[in-house]
Phi, psi and omega in degrees: 000317179297327180293319179297323180293329184285328184299310180301325180296313180298321179295322181293326182286320182276345182289120182292333182285331182261357182290137180293353180288345179293330183295316178300325179298318181293319182293318181296325177292321181291325178292319180297318179295321181293324178291322178293333180282347180284132180293161184293326183290337178294321176297322178297317178297321180296320179295317178298318180297328180283322185275337185301318177299323181292315182295314181297324179295318179294320178298318180299316179295322180295317179296318180295321180292321179293323178294319179294323177295320179296320179295319179295322180294315180295324178294321179294319179295321179295326178291321180289325181286332180280344182297317179297332179290333182280327185297314181298331182281349182294319182289351184305317181297349182288334185304316181298341184269001179288152180282171180293328179294315179289331180290334180281346182297318180302332180292338179280336185298313180300321182293325180289317182288332183280342181291136182292146177275127181302138180237108183292338180275354180221077185297150179287165176294154180229113183055037179085355180263133179282156177275140181223152177272143179287129182293146178292144184297329182285356177258002184261151181223138181286130177244344181193171177227141176282171182298334179269007178092358180297129181278125176263120186239155173225162172303141189307322180290320178290323180297316180298317181290322181293316181300324176293318179295318180298318180294320179291323177295319179297324178295335178268008177087016180248129181252117177275149170235121179274116182271319183205146176232238179295139175229140174282167178295323179297319178296322180291327178298315179294318181295324183280307188280318182293316180289326177297326176290317180297323183264003179057048182254142171284162178304321180293321178292318180294325182294344179286337181242347180210133183286146175297157178301138183088355183230023180258139176295339179294338178296333185283339185082004180257354184245150177208157175255126184247140174237172178259121181298337181270351180219069182296338180291342180270358182297138179056036179222154178295343177290351177299335181294347180265000182272163178293327179297317180295316181298320178294318178297318179302324185271339190229345188301324183297333179294336182254008176086018180251149177215157178283131184284318188233079176288175178301140177057042180289158186293339181277348180078015179276148180300147179301122181233088181292346181270347186264117182233149181229152181268128178227035188268004174218178187297317184291316180294322179296316179294328181299320185261340186242347179249104187298325182294345181281340181284132179240184182302119184290344181270006175245114183286147176292146180290000000 
């Protein structure tokens, strides 16, 4: 009996139709069929879903590495750019170790730089008299003659205006006498130095009544000395201010472009000269007396 019972068991195990191994075969076939039914693009999506974390992780690492390199590069550049700023400040500590002799040198620099640079084209004033250029001979015109035949000349523009003023004064019963007009530098030298010797005057004393050569308004051809024909004793004297000629000039000279050069207490410190008048009636004459930059070396004649 026990043997009979064992045979059916062996048969069930060995029987291929009843063997439980048939079920996996059926299942594998069903999986294969289900995989074949999935479209191709689904596999692509699955691959992308699998690879995207890996790719994004690598991109993140790459970006971080490039950013770190950029930061390191900028830090290196900032260090190199700051180096020149440190170098100039390095010599600063040397100053305390200089000696007293070298420390006194900076005090000399301002005095040297502040001193004016000599300008040969613009000579300085001399005893209060400005420097003037000698007028060219071809610009001068005769307005009168002295008793010895000496021609008294003025710059053509001043001469024209003076002759008109003289004629109008004569019409009013006033007679002008022209004592002096244009003077050369050579004439001024004799007038200044020779008379100063005769009168025992120092240059400073002489300069109060006569300008040094190269510094006379008479060099310009715009200045003249006027006297009163009716009172010759007052010529070249402060008493000229009491004459009819002076009173007429005071009231009318400005109409003809003339003004007194050295009134009382003038800024140049020159003695009061009521007889000395200058023409300022055009652009050139005005610039000659009032625009300092217009004055050039008086010892160089204009062409």
